[in-house]
C-alpha positions as CSV (number, residue, x, y, z in Angstrom):
1,S,9.5,-7.7,-80.4
2,I,9.8,-6.1,-77.0
3,T,11.2,-8.1,-74.1
4,G,12.4,-7.5,-70.5
5,C,9.1,-6.6,-68.9
6,V,7.4,-8.9,-66.4
7,P,4.1,-8.3,-64.6
8,R,4.3,-6.4,-61.3
9,I,3.6,-8.7,-58.3
10,Q,1.6,-6.7,-55.7
11,C,1.6,-8.3,-52.2
12,T,-1.1,-7.6,-49.7
13,S,-0.8,-7.2,-46.0
14,P,-1.1,-10.3,-43.7
15,S,-4.2,-10.5,-41.5
16,K,-4.1,-8.8,-38.1
17,D,-3.7,-12.1,-36.4
18,D,-0.7,-12.9,-38.5
19,K,0.8,-9.6,-37.6
20,D,0.5,-10.3,-33.9
21,G,4.0,-10.3,-32.4
22,Y,5.6,-8.1,-35.1
23,V,6.3,-4.4,-35.7
24,V,5.9,-3.8,-39.5
25,T,6.7,-0.8,-41.7
26,E,5.4,-1.2,-45.3
27,T,7.6,0.9,-47.5
28,S,7.0,-1.1,-50.7
29,T,4.9,-4.2,-51.1
30,V,5.7,-4.8,-54.8
31,A,7.6,-8.1,-54.8
32,Q,10.2,-7.0,-57.3
33,H,11.1,-4.0,-55.0
34,F,9.9,-5.4,-51.7
35,V,10.9,-3.2,-48.7
36,V,9.1,-4.1,-45.5
37,P,11.3,-3.7,-42.4
38,V,10.1,-5.9,-39.5
39,S,11.0,-6.7,-35.9
40,C,9.6,-8.6,-33.0
41,A,7.0,-6.7,-31.0
42,A,7.4,-6.1,-27.2
43,G,6.8,-9.3,-25.4
44,Y,8.0,-11.5,-28.3
45,E,11.5,-12.8,-29.0
46,G,13.4,-14.3,-32.0
47,K,14.7,-13.0,-35.3
48,A,11.9,-11.5,-37.4
49,V,11.8,-12.5,-41.1
50,V,9.5,-11.2,-43.8
51,T,9.1,-13.0,-47.1
52,A,7.6,-11.4,-50.2
53,C,4.6,-13.1,-52.0
54,T,5.0,-14.8,-55.4
55,K,1.6,-13.9,-56.8
56,T,-0.4,-10.6,-56.9
57,G,-3.0,-10.5,-54.3
58,E,-1.3,-13.0,-51.9
59,P,0.0,-11.7,-48.6
60,Y,3.6,-11.5,-47.7
61,T,4.5,-13.8,-44.7
62,L,6.0,-13.1,-41.3
63,S,8.0,-15.6,-39.3
64,G,10.6,-15.9,-36.6
65,C,9.0,-14.2,-33.6
66,K,7.3,-16.1,-30.7
67,F,5.7,-15.0,-27.5
68,S,8.3,-14.9,-24.8
69,T,7.7,-16.8,-21.6
70,T,11.4,-16.5,-20.4
71,T,11.0,-14.8,-17.0
72,C,13.8,-13.6,-14.7
73,V,13.6,-13.8,-10.9
74,A,14.9,-11.5,-8.2
75,P,18.4,-12.1,-6.9
76,H,18.8,-13.7,-3.5
77,T,19.9,-10.4,-2.0
78,T,19.5,-6.8,-3.0
79,Q,21.7,-5.4,-0.2
80,G,23.0,-2.0,-1.3
81,Y,20.2,-1.4,-3.8
82,L,16.7,0.1,-3.9
83,V,14.9,-1.9,-6.6
84,T,11.6,-1.3,-8.4
85,E,10.3,-4.3,-10.4
86,A,7.8,-3.3,-13.1
87,A,8.1,-6.4,-15.4
88,L,10.3,-9.6,-15.0
89,R,9.4,-11.2,-18.4
90,K,12.7,-11.0,-20.4
91,A,11.1,-9.6,-23.5
92,I,9.6,-6.6,-21.7
93,F,12.0,-6.6,-18.8
94,D,11.7,-3.5,-16.7
95,V,13.6,-3.3,-13.5
96,K,15.1,-0.1,-12.1
97,A,17.6,0.3,-9.2
98,Q,19.4,2.9,-7.3
99,C,22.0,2.8,-4.6
100,A,20.7,2.5,-1.1
101,P,21.6,4.9,1.7
102,G,25.2,4.1,2.8
103,F,26.1,2.9,-0.7
104,A,27.3,4.9,-3.8
105,G,28.0,4.4,-7.5
106,A,26.0,4.0,-10.7
107,A,23.4,1.2,-10.2
108,K,22.9,-1.2,-13.1
109,V,20.4,-3.9,-13.7
110,T,21.2,-6.7,-16.1
111,K,18.4,-9.1,-17.2
112,C,18.8,-12.8,-17.2
113,N,19.6,-15.1,-20.2
114,L,17.6,-18.2,-19.2
115,H,14.1,-18.7,-17.8
116,G,14.1,-18.7,-14.0
117,E,17.6,-17.2,-13.8
118,A,18.1,-14.2,-11.5
119,Y,18.7,-10.8,-13.0
120,T,21.9,-9.1,-11.6
121,L,22.6,-5.9,-9.8
122,S,25.9,-4.1,-10.0
123,G,27.6,-0.7,-9.6
124,C,26.9,0.2,-6.0
125,S,29.5,-0.2,-3.3
126,M,29.5,0.5,0.5
127,V,30.4,3.9,1.6
128,P,32.6,4.0,4.7
129,L,30.0,5.8,6.8
130,C,29.2,5.7,10.4
131,V,25.7,5.5,11.8
132,A,24.2,8.0,14.3
133,L,23.5,6.8,17.8
134,N,19.9,6.3,18.9
135,D,20.7,7.2,22.5
136,V,23.0,10.2,23.3
137,T,21.8,10.6,27.0
138,G,24.3,12.7,28.9
139,Y,25.9,14.3,25.8
140,E,25.2,17.2,23.5
141,V,26.2,16.1,20.0
142,T,26.8,18.0,16.7
143,E,27.3,15.8,13.6
144,T,29.2,17.5,10.8
145,S,30.4,14.5,8.9
146,L,29.7,10.8,9.5
147,Y,32.1,9.6,6.8
148,R,35.0,7.6,8.4
149,D,37.6,9.4,6.2
150,S,36.4,12.8,7.4
151,F,34.7,12.0,10.7
152,D,33.7,15.1,12.5
153,V,31.4,14.8,15.5
154,K,31.7,17.4,18.3
155,V,30.4,16.5,21.7
156,Q,30.2,17.9,25.2
157,C,28.6,16.7,28.4
158,A,25.0,17.7,28.8
159,R,23.7,19.6,31.9
160,G,23.8,17.3,34.9
161,Y,26.8,15.4,33.6
162,S,30.5,16.1,33.8
163,G,33.8,14.7,32.4
164,S,35.8,14.8,29.2
165,A,33.5,14.0,26.3
166,S,34.8,12.3,23.2
167,A,33.4,10.8,20.1
168,T,35.1,7.8,18.4
169,K,34.4,6.9,14.8
170,C,33.0,3.4,13.9
171,S,35.4,0.6,13.3
172,N,33.4,-0.6,10.3
173,A,31.1,1.0,7.8
174,L,27.4,1.3,8.8
175,R,28.2,0.7,12.5
176,S,27.5,3.3,15.2
177,Y,30.2,5.7,16.4
178,S,30.7,5.8,20.2
179,L,30.5,8.4,22.9
180,A,32.4,8.3,26.2
181,G,33.7,10.4,29.0
182,C,30.5,11.9,30.7
183,Q,29.2,10.8,34.0
184,R,26.0,11.9,35.8
185,I,26.9,14.5,38.5
186,S,26.0,13.0,41.8
187,G,24.4,15.3,44.5
188,I,22.7,17.6,42.1
189,P,18.9,17.0,42.1
190,I,17.7,16.9,38.5
191,C,14.4,16.3,36.7
192,L,14.0,14.0,33.8
193,S,12.1,14.8,30.7
194,P,8.7,13.1,30.4
195,S,8.4,10.2,28.0
196,N,5.2,11.7,26.4
197,V,5.0,15.3,25.4
198,D,2.0,14.9,23.0
199,G,0.1,18.3,22.7
200,Y,3.1,20.4,23.9
201,M,6.1,22.2,22.4
202,V,8.8,22.2,25.1
203,S,12.1,24.2,25.6
204,E,14.2,22.9,28.4
205,H,16.6,25.5,29.7
206,S,17.4,23.9,33.0
207,L,16.4,20.5,34.5
208,E,18.1,21.1,37.9
209,I,15.4,21.2,40.6
210,D,16.8,24.4,42.2
211,T,17.0,26.3,38.9
212,F,14.2,24.5,37.0
213,D,13.4,26.4,33.8
214,V,11.2,24.6,31.3
215,Q,9.0,26.6,28.9
216,A,6.0,24.9,27.2
217,T,3.4,26.0,24.7
218,C,0.5,24.1,23.3
219,A,1.2,22.3,20.0
220,P,-0.8,22.9,16.9
221,G,-4.3,21.4,17.3
222,Y,-4.2,21.9,21.1
223,H,-5.2,24.8,23.3
224,G,-5.1,26.0,26.9
225,T,-2.7,27.3,29.4
226,P,0.4,25.1,29.4
227,K,2.4,24.6,32.5
228,A,5.6,22.7,33.3
229,T,5.8,21.5,36.9
230,V,9.1,20.6,38.5
231,C,9.6,17.0,39.6
232,G,9.0,16.1,43.2
233,A,12.2,14.0,43.6
234,S,15.5,13.9,41.7
235,L,15.6,11.6,38.6
236,S,11.8,11.6,38.3
237,S,10.0,13.3,35.4
238,Y,8.6,16.8,35.5
239,S,5.0,17.1,34.4
240,L,3.1,19.0,31.7
241,S,-0.5,20.1,32.0
242,G,-3.0,22.7,30.7
243,C,-3.3,21.7,27.0
244,S,-6.1,19.8,25.5
245,K,-7.1,18.8,22.0
246,R,-9.4,21.3,20.2
């Protein structure tokens, strides 16, 4: 007699609904040589398990993956980072970060372990950098380097001011550096720049009343015959006229 052979057991695929939550590759669905790699699909978590059928025509079974509701939250502070949150659910977590201006390093985002827990940001540290001043009235400033370790800001007194100009680096990172040494010259009648120059492009060569020299042209989108008129009294603004919107 001949022995050793058994009927081949051919498994079928589970239904579409039963496959939800799984990524399946069917290499061999014969039970005796069953090879069906499986993993949890995006948005699901757990340990995927596949079990071969025991009778021909029966589907193999999938288990171990469940829809993930574990959701991370943003950390209390994101100082030093620029963050883009695409998805906070842990199973499909997608948060990107980069170092904010004034910070350097390799930004890293680590997802949470538990529901409601904050994801973490790491890798960026504060750069010892000074911040430019908003108001430099009385000074002409050239900023070459604002890093505290290589601070290089050249300064001189502007027209109408005199003294020994100096620039001092900030005492702490992300603080403004300071300017000192220039005082307005008394006795020299001088015009001030107007607060609104909309419609004009201006080149100020001299704001002293006796040597007033301000050239003006109409800005793009404006036309006319531009004119800069010297101020009537010291420390008042000169005026611009002649340009109107097209």
